[in-house]
C-alpha positions in Angstrom: -11.0 11.1 5.3 -12.5 7.9 6.6 -10.5 5.5 8.7 -10.2 1.7 8.8 -13.1 1.5 11.2 -15.5 2.8 8.6 -13.8 1.9 5.4 -13.7 -1.5 3.9 -10.1 -2.7 3.4 -9.5 -4.6 0.2 -8.4 -8.2 0.7 -5.2 -7.6 -1.2 -4.0 -5.0 1.4 -5.2 -6.6 4.6 -2.6 -7.2 7.3 -2.0 -11.0 7.9 -3.5 -12.7 10.9 -1.1 -12.6 13.9 -0.6 -8.9 13.9 -2.5 -6.1 15.7 -3.1 -2.4 14.9 -1.2 0.0 17.1 -1.4 3.3 15.2 -3.3 5.2 12.5 -1.8 8.4 11.1 -3.1 10.6 8.3 -0.7 11.8 5.7 -0.8 15.0 3.6 2.0 15.7 1.2 3.3 15.0 -2.2 4.4 12.2 -4.4 7.5 13.4 -6.4 8.2 12.0 -9.9 11.2 12.4 -12.1 11.4 12.0 -15.9 13.5 9.0 -17.0 13.6 7.8 -20.6 10.7 10.1 -21.5 8.3 8.8 -18.8 7.4 9.9 -15.3 8.9 7.5 -12.6 8.2 7.6 -8.9 11.1 9.3 -7.0 9.9 9.8 -3.4 7.0 10.7 -1.1 7.2 13.6 1.3 4.4 13.9 3.8 3.5 15.1 7.2 1.8 12.5 9.5 -0.9 13.7 11.8 -2.8 11.9 14.6 -6.6 11.7 14.9 -6.6 15.2 16.6 -4.7 16.7 13.7 -1.4 17.1 15.5 1.8 16.7 13.4 3.6 13.6 14.8 5.7 12.3 12.1 7.2 12.4 8.6 7.1 10.0 5.6 9.9 10.0 3.0 12.0 8.0 0.6 12.7 4.5 1.7 9.9 4.4 2.2 10.4 5.4 5.9 8.1 6.8 8.6 9.8 8.7 11.4 8.1 9.9 14.6 8.9 13.6 15.4 7.7 12.9 18.9 10.0 10.1 20.0 12.4 9.5 17.1 11.4 6.0 16.4 11.2 4.9 12.7 10.1 2.1 10.4 11.3 1.3 6.9 9.2 -1.0 4.8 8.8 -2.4 1.3 5.7 -3.2 -0.6 4.5 -6.8 -0.4 4.4 -8.3 -3.9 0.9 -8.2 -5.3 -0.5 -6.5 -2.2 -2.1 -3.4 -3.8 -5.6 -2.1 -4.5 -6.0 0.2 -7.4 -7.9 3.4 -6.5 -9.4 5.5 -9.4 -7.6 8.8 -9.6 -5.2 8.1 -6.8 -2.0 6.2 -6.0 -2.9 2.6 -5.1 -3.5 1.3 -1.6 -0.6 -0.8 -0.4 0.5 -3.4 2.1 4.1 -3.0 3.2 6.2 -5.3 5.3 8.7 -3.8 7.7 12.4 -4.2 6.8 13.8 -2.5 9.9 12.7 -0.4 12.9 14.6 1.8 15.3 13.9 3.4 18.6 11.5 2.4 21.4 8.6 4.7 20.5 5.5 4.4 18.4 7.2 2.6 15.5 9.1 0.1 17.6 8.5 -3.4 16.4 6.2 -2.5 13.6 5.7 -5.5 11.3 3.3 -4.1 8.6 2.2 -0.7 7.2 -0.9 -0.1 5.2 -1.5 2.8 2.9 -5.3 3.2 2.7 -7.9 5.7 1.6 -5.6 7.4 -0.9 -6.5 10.6 -2.7 -4.4 12.1 -5.5 -0.7 11.6 -6.1 -0.8 10.0 -9.5 2.1 10.6 -11.9 1.4 13.1 -14.7 0.4 11.6 -18.1 2.2 12.3 -21.4 5.8 12.9 -22.3 8.3 14.8 -20.2 11.8 16.3 -20.5 14.7 14.1 -19.2 15.6 14.9 -15.6 12.5 17.0 -15.0 10.7 16.6 -11.6 7.2 17.3 -10.5 5.3 16.9 -7.2 1.7 15.9 -7.0 -0.4 16.4 -3.8 -1.7 13.3 -2.1 -3.4 12.1 1.1 -3.6 8.7 2.7 -4.3 6.9 5.9 -1.3 4.9 7.2 -1.8 2.1 9.7 0.9 0.4 11.7 0.7 -3.1 13.1 2.9 -5.2 15.3 3.0 -8.9 16.0 0.2 -10.0 18.3 2.0 -11.7 21.2 
C-alpha cells in the first residue's frame, strides 16, 4: 500500500492549512453492514492499526474512534461534509474532523484524520434480509494531524 508521500491526495480530502501530520497508520479489518429496510447500511468498522514496521499499535472501531494500544490515547472524529473522494471498488477516502481526544499519547490533540488509499470494504449489492449482518474486508491508510503551533 502506498502512503501519502507517494500517493496524490485528492483535493476534497486534504487537511486544511494550519495543521501538521504527526502519524500514519495502516488499517486492515472489516466494514460491517446491517440490513435495514431491505438495504445494506453501514454499521461499524473494526480494524487493527499498524505502524510502518507492521507492528500492531491501535484499533479502529465504531464512533468512528481510533485507540492506541500502546499508550491508551484516543481520537473520535466525524466526516467533514463533502470531504470525500470516491474510489472504484472501495470505500471512499474521507477527511474527518476530531470531535474529542483523550490521553497524552499519539492521538493527543489530533485535529484531523484522513482515510486514504482504500481497498475493499464496499457494502454488498442487492436485497437482504432484515437484521442480517455481513462484514467486508478493507484496508486503508489513516493519517493523523494536529494544529501547527
